[in-house]
C-alpha positions as CSV (number, residue, x, y, z in Angstrom):
1,M,-30.9,12.3,14.9
2,R,-27.5,14.5,14.1
3,H,-26.4,11.3,12.3
4,T,-29.4,12.2,9.9
5,R,-29.4,15.5,10.2
6,Y,-25.6,15.2,9.3
7,R,-26.1,13.1,6.0
8,R,-28.8,15.5,4.3
9,V,-26.3,18.8,5.3
10,A,-23.6,16.7,3.5
11,G,-25.8,16.3,0.6
12,G,-26.9,19.5,0.2
13,I,-23.3,20.8,0.6
14,S,-21.9,18.3,-2.1
15,T,-24.5,19.6,-4.5
16,V,-23.7,23.0,-4.9
17,V,-20.1,22.5,-4.3
18,L,-18.9,19.7,-6.3
19,A,-20.7,21.8,-9.3
20,V,-18.3,24.7,-8.5
21,I,-15.4,22.2,-8.0
22,L,-16.3,21.0,-11.1
23,T,-16.2,24.3,-13.0
24,I,-13.1,25.5,-12.1
25,L,-11.2,21.8,-12.8
26,L,-12.9,22.2,-16.4
27,M,-11.5,25.8,-16.4
28,I,-8.6,24.6,-15.7
29,Q,-8.0,21.4,-17.3
30,L,-9.8,22.5,-20.6
31,P,-6.5,24.8,-21.5
32,S,-3.8,22.2,-21.3
33,M,-6.0,19.7,-22.9
34,A,-6.0,21.8,-26.2
35,R,-2.5,22.2,-25.6
36,A,-1.6,18.5,-25.1
37,D,1.3,19.1,-23.2
38,E,2.1,15.8,-20.6
39,N,3.1,14.9,-17.4
40,H,4.7,11.4,-17.0
41,V,5.9,9.4,-14.0
42,G,6.4,5.7,-14.3
43,F,9.7,3.8,-14.5
44,D,10.5,2.5,-18.2
45,M,8.8,4.8,-20.7
46,T,8.7,5.3,-24.5
47,I,7.0,8.9,-25.1
48,V,6.0,10.7,-28.0
49,A,6.2,14.5,-28.2
50,A,4.7,15.8,-31.3
51,D,3.1,19.4,-32.4
52,G,4.9,21.8,-29.2
53,E,3.6,19.5,-27.0
54,D,5.8,20.5,-23.5
55,V,6.4,17.4,-22.0
56,S,7.6,16.7,-18.2
57,I,9.1,13.3,-16.9
58,L,10.2,11.5,-14.1
59,G,11.1,8.4,-14.2
60,A,13.9,5.4,-14.7
61,D,14.5,4.8,-18.2
62,V,13.0,7.2,-20.6
63,F,12.8,7.0,-24.2
64,V,11.3,10.3,-26.1
65,E,10.7,10.9,-29.5
66,A,10.8,14.3,-30.5
67,Q,8.4,15.7,-33.2
68,D,8.7,19.2,-33.5
69,A,8.0,18.8,-29.4
70,G,8.1,22.1,-27.2
71,D,10.1,22.0,-23.4
72,I,11.0,18.9,-22.4
73,S,11.9,18.4,-18.7
74,I,13.1,14.7,-17.6
75,A,14.6,13.4,-14.1
76,A,15.2,9.5,-14.5
77,G,17.6,7.3,-14.5
78,D,18.7,7.1,-18.1
79,V,17.4,9.0,-20.6
80,E,17.7,9.0,-24.3
81,I,16.0,12.1,-26.7
82,D,15.9,12.0,-30.7
83,G,14.1,14.2,-32.5
84,T,13.3,18.0,-32.6
85,A,12.5,20.3,-30.1
86,R,11.4,23.9,-30.4
87,G,11.9,24.7,-26.7
88,D,14.0,24.5,-23.9
89,V,15.8,21.1,-22.9
90,S,16.3,20.4,-19.8
91,V,17.8,16.8,-18.4
92,A,19.2,15.1,-15.1
93,G,19.8,12.0,-14.9
94,G,23.0,9.2,-15.0
95,D,23.5,8.0,-18.6
96,I,21.6,10.7,-21.4
97,S,21.9,10.7,-24.9
98,I,20.8,13.6,-26.6
99,T,20.4,13.4,-31.0
100,G,18.6,16.7,-33.0
101,A,18.2,20.0,-32.7
102,V,16.9,22.8,-29.7
103,G,15.0,25.4,-30.6
104,G,15.7,26.7,-27.1
105,D,18.6,26.6,-24.3
106,L,20.1,23.1,-24.2
107,S,20.6,22.1,-19.9
108,V,21.9,18.5,-19.3
109,A,23.4,17.2,-15.6
110,G,24.0,14.0,-15.2
111,G,26.6,11.1,-15.3
112,D,27.8,10.5,-18.9
113,L,26.6,12.8,-21.4
114,T,26.2,12.0,-25.5
115,I,24.8,15.2,-27.1
116,S,24.7,15.5,-30.8
117,S,22.6,18.4,-31.7
118,D,22.3,22.0,-33.1
119,V,21.5,24.1,-30.4
120,Q,20.0,28.0,-31.0
121,G,19.7,29.0,-27.4
122,E,22.8,28.4,-24.4
123,V,24.5,25.0,-23.6
124,S,24.7,24.2,-20.4
125,L,26.7,21.0,-19.5
126,A,27.6,19.0,-16.8
127,G,28.6,15.9,-16.0
128,G,31.5,12.9,-15.2
129,D,32.0,12.3,-19.2
130,V,30.9,14.9,-21.7
131,T,30.9,14.0,-25.5
132,F,29.4,17.4,-27.4
133,S,29.0,17.5,-31.4
134,G,27.2,19.8,-33.3
135,S,26.6,23.5,-33.5
136,S,25.3,26.7,-30.2
137,D,24.3,29.7,-31.0
138,D,24.7,31.1,-27.5
139,D,27.2,30.6,-25.4
140,A,28.3,27.0,-24.6
141,H,29.6,25.7,-20.3
142,V,30.9,22.9,-20.6
143,I,31.7,21.1,-16.8
144,G,32.7,17.9,-16.2
145,G,35.7,15.1,-15.7
146,S,36.6,14.7,-19.1
147,V,35.2,16.6,-21.8
148,S,35.5,16.0,-25.6
149,L,34.0,18.6,-28.3
150,D,33.3,18.7,-31.8
151,G,31.3,21.5,-33.4
152,T,30.9,25.3,-34.0
153,F,30.1,27.5,-31.3
154,S,28.8,30.7,-32.4
155,E,29.7,32.6,-29.0
156,D,31.8,32.3,-26.3
157,L,33.3,28.5,-25.0
158,Y,33.7,27.9,-21.3
159,V,35.0,24.7,-20.0
160,A,36.4,22.9,-16.8
161,T,37.7,20.2,-16.6
162,D,40.4,17.5,-16.0
163,H,40.5,15.4,-19.1
164,F,40.5,17.8,-22.9
165,A,39.7,16.9,-26.5
166,I,38.7,19.1,-29.2
167,T,38.6,18.2,-32.9
168,P,40.7,20.0,-35.2
169,G,37.7,21.1,-37.3
170,S,35.9,23.4,-34.5
171,V,35.0,26.5,-34.8
172,I,34.8,28.8,-31.9
173,H,33.6,32.5,-33.3
174,G,33.6,34.0,-29.6
175,D,36.0,33.6,-26.5
176,F,37.5,30.6,-25.2
177,E,38.2,30.1,-21.8
178,F,39.4,27.2,-20.3
179,R,40.2,26.3,-16.3
180,G,42.1,22.7,-15.2
181,P,44.7,21.7,-13.5
182,N,47.2,21.8,-17.0
183,E,46.8,23.9,-20.0
184,P,45.0,21.6,-23.1
185,D,47.0,20.9,-26.1
186,L,44.7,22.3,-28.7
187,P,45.0,20.9,-32.4
188,E,46.2,22.9,-35.2
189,G,43.3,22.8,-37.6
190,L,40.9,24.5,-34.4
191,T,39.6,27.9,-35.1
192,I,39.0,30.5,-32.4
193,H,38.2,34.3,-33.1
194,G,37.9,35.4,-29.7
195,A,40.4,35.3,-26.8
196,Y,41.6,32.5,-25.7
197,T,42.6,32.0,-21.9
198,Y,43.9,29.4,-19.2
199,K,43.4,29.8,-15.9
200,Y,45.1,26.9,-13.7
201,S,42.4,25.1,-11.3
202,D,41.9,21.8,-9.7
203,L,38.2,20.9,-9.7
204,D,38.9,19.3,-6.3
205,D,39.3,23.1,-5.5
206,V,36.9,26.0,-5.4
207,F,36.8,28.2,-8.2
208,D,37.7,31.5,-7.0
209,G,35.3,30.9,-4.2
210,E,32.6,29.6,-6.5
211,I,30.9,26.3,-5.9
212,P,33.6,23.4,-7.1
213,A,32.5,22.3,-10.6
214,I,32.8,19.2,-9.9
215,V,29.2,19.7,-7.5
216,F,26.9,20.1,-10.6
217,P,26.8,17.0,-11.7
218,V,26.8,15.0,-8.3
219,I,23.9,17.6,-7.0
220,A,21.7,16.7,-10.5
221,I,22.2,12.9,-10.0
222,A,21.9,12.9,-6.4
223,G,18.6,15.2,-6.9
224,V,17.8,12.3,-9.7
225,A,18.1,10.1,-6.8
226,G,16.4,11.9,-3.9
227,I,13.1,12.0,-6.3
228,A,13.2,8.3,-7.0
229,A,13.7,7.6,-3.1
230,F,10.6,9.9,-2.7
231,F,8.5,8.7,-5.0
232,L,9.5,5.2,-3.6
233,L,8.8,5.7,-0.1
234,L,5.2,7.3,-1.1
235,L,4.5,3.5,-2.6
236,F,5.8,1.6,0.1
237,A,4.1,4.2,2.8
238,G,1.0,4.0,0.6
239,L,1.1,-0.3,0.3
240,I,1.3,-0.2,3.9
241,G,-1.5,2.1,4.5
242,A,-3.2,-0.5,2.3
243,G,-2.3,-2.8,3.8
244,A,-3.6,-2.0,7.4
245,L,-6.5,-0.7,6.4
246,L,-7.5,-4.3,4.5
247,L,-6.8,-5.8,7.6
248,M,-8.9,-3.5,9.3
249,M,-12.0,-3.7,7.1
250,T,-14.5,-3.1,10.0
251,G,-15.1,0.2,12.5
252,L,-14.1,3.4,11.1
253,T,-12.7,2.1,7.7
254,G,-15.6,-0.3,6.9
255,R,-17.6,2.9,7.8
256,T,-15.0,4.5,5.5
257,I,-15.8,2.2,2.4
258,D,-19.3,2.5,3.2
259,G,-19.6,6.2,2.3
260,I,-17.2,6.1,-1.2
261,R,-20.2,2.8,-1.9
262,Q,-23.5,4.2,-0.3
263,R,-22.4,8.3,-0.9
264,P,-20.2,9.2,-3.4
265,F,-21.1,12.2,-4.5
266,S,-22.0,13.4,-0.8
267,S,-18.1,11.9,-0.3
268,I,-16.6,14.4,-3.0
269,G,-18.4,16.8,-1.7
270,M,-17.6,16.7,1.7
271,G,-13.4,15.8,1.0
272,V,-13.4,19.7,-0.5
273,V,-14.8,21.0,2.9
274,V,-12.5,19.2,4.7
275,L,-9.4,19.9,2.5
276,F,-10.6,23.7,1.6
277,G,-11.5,24.3,5.2
278,L,-8.2,22.9,6.6
279,F,-6.4,25.4,4.1
280,A,-8.8,28.2,5.5
281,I,-8.1,28.0,9.2
282,A,-4.2,27.7,8.5
283,V,-4.2,30.7,6.6
284,L,-6.1,32.1,9.2
285,L,-3.8,31.0,12.1
286,C,-0.9,32.1,10.5
287,I,-2.2,35.8,11.6
288,T,-1.0,35.3,15.1
289,V,2.3,34.4,16.1
290,I,1.0,31.9,18.4
291,G,-0.4,29.6,15.5
292,I,1.8,29.7,12.9
293,P,3.7,26.6,14.2
294,L,-0.3,25.0,13.9
295,A,-0.4,26.2,10.5
296,F,2.8,24.7,9.7
297,V,1.6,21.1,11.5
298,I,-1.8,21.4,9.4
299,F,0.8,22.1,5.7
300,W,2.8,19.4,7.0
301,L,-0.1,16.6,7.0
302,Y,-1.5,17.6,3.5
303,P,0.5,15.3,1.4
304,I,-0.2,12.5,4.1
305,L,-4.2,13.4,4.0
306,I,-4.2,13.5,0.0
307,L,-1.9,9.9,0.3
308,L,-4.4,8.9,2.7
309,G,-7.5,9.6,0.3
310,F,-6.0,7.8,-2.4
311,I,-5.6,4.5,-0.8
312,V,-9.2,4.9,0.5
313,A,-9.9,5.3,-3.1
314,V,-9.0,2.7,-4.2
315,L,-10.0,0.5,-1.8
316,G,-13.6,1.7,-1.9
317,V,-14.3,2.4,-5.7
318,P,-14.5,-1.3,-7.0
319,Y,-17.4,-2.1,-4.3
320,L,-18.7,1.1,-5.5
321,V,-19.1,-0.1,-9.3
322,L,-19.4,-4.2,-7.7
323,R,-22.3,-2.9,-5.9
324,R,-20.8,-5.4,-3.2
325,D,-20.3,-5.2,0.7
326,P,-16.3,-5.4,1.8
327,R,-17.7,-7.0,4.7
328,Q,-19.1,-10.2,2.7
329,T,-15.1,-10.6,1.5
330,G,-12.3,-12.4,1.9
331,A,-9.3,-11.2,2.9
332,A,-7.5,-12.6,-0.1
333,A,-10.0,-11.5,-2.5
334,K,-10.1,-7.7,-0.7
335,L,-6.1,-7.9,-1.6
336,G,-7.0,-8.9,-5.0
337,I,-9.7,-6.3,-5.7
338,F,-7.6,-3.9,-4.4
339,F,-4.6,-4.2,-6.6
340,V,-6.9,-4.3,-10.0
341,S,-8.3,-1.6,-8.7
342,L,-4.9,-0.1,-8.3
343,L,-3.7,-0.9,-11.9
344,L,-6.9,0.3,-13.2
345,L,-7.1,3.7,-11.6
346,L,-3.5,4.2,-12.5
347,V,-4.2,3.5,-16.0
348,L,-7.0,5.9,-15.7
349,F,-5.3,8.8,-14.4
350,S,-2.3,8.9,-17.0
351,I,-5.0,10.0,-19.5
352,P,-3.9,13.5,-20.1
353,G,-6.2,16.2,-18.5
354,I,-9.2,13.2,-18.4
355,G,-6.8,11.4,-15.7
356,Q,-5.7,14.5,-13.8
357,I,-9.5,14.9,-12.9
358,M,-10.6,11.6,-12.3
359,F,-7.4,11.3,-9.7
360,F,-9.1,14.7,-8.0
361,L,-12.1,13.4,-7.7
362,F,-11.3,10.4,-6.4
363,M,-8.5,11.6,-4.0
364,L,-11.5,14.1,-2.5
365,M,-13.9,11.2,-2.3
366,G,-11.6,9.5,-0.2
367,V,-10.3,12.0,2.3
368,G,-14.6,12.8,2.4
369,A,-15.6,10.0,3.5
370,F,-13.0,9.4,6.2
371,G,-13.7,12.6,7.4
372,A,-17.6,11.3,7.0
373,A,-16.7,8.0,9.7
374,V,-14.7,10.0,11.8
375,L,-17.5,12.6,12.1
376,G,-20.3,10.0,12.2
377,R,-18.6,7.9,15.0
378,R,-18.6,11.1,17.2
379,N,-22.5,11.6,16.2
380,A,-23.2,8.2,17.1
381,Q,-21.4,8.5,20.4
382,T,-23.5,11.5,21.4
383,V,-26.7,10.5,20.2
């Protein structure tokens, strides 16, 4: 009796909540769809950014063809950017090559940097080997194990390195400050309109109480490695969780998949109730000192819950589409269906704007179906 009442209540809640959440999502997504901004996560990617698009990329090997792009932000192993960007360009990676004009600031940190750009904003470069040719209309800061410069610097130039080279035709309109273990041999033909200052510094020591310069590229590379490791950890966790659920396609997991297959809209509504309900509970717990640790636990569980919802959706959506009972499917077929579903959904989620909405809805469906299965089991035990 209680289980039937729950299904009616969940159905009514889902109808109202689904309409509200779709309206909110459309309000959020339509402006971003109009801007055609892009967010990409992958391994070997070739991205075309044009007409002022803002692009954010996390990957292994990344090539960006910038056709009058907007802001570009990249964290990857190897990065190559060719073309023109109106806005700021920020890159962290291993081997980085940038060719073209930058309308804003250029900030790059990594292992080997090869930059051939005319930059209208400020230039900040940190790496093991840094090669810059072009121009900067604002201040330029270059830090590295070895630095090679060729170009025109309209404002001040700051360089910290062990090994330095600059071409005779280079021009520095502002001040030039150099820090390193040895004073550089400045070639004839180099023009410095401002003041030239040399300060002895061993890059293994601290600069006047500041962080050692060589730390910056190390931090950048470590950050990229940490992000990649985090996503690989999520991938392995997802595969392990999916494998466990595949082996447990009975009991609680079976009821969860049935919830997606038989009541997809109710599951989405229940997912909204679970996620926003937990958030509201966590906020209320923060009011009291005793409740703060419990609130942190709830916030810590959020990524796990979202990952669980995604895995459940990948498992359950095929049976919703095929109208098939998973209990009548063999183990090998289940595994094949899961990986095909994962591939197709990842392709669907990569569509700008629409993909983000679909991911959110499917994640809610998975969370809601799991919560409904848990609640249904408890109700069944109390009847």
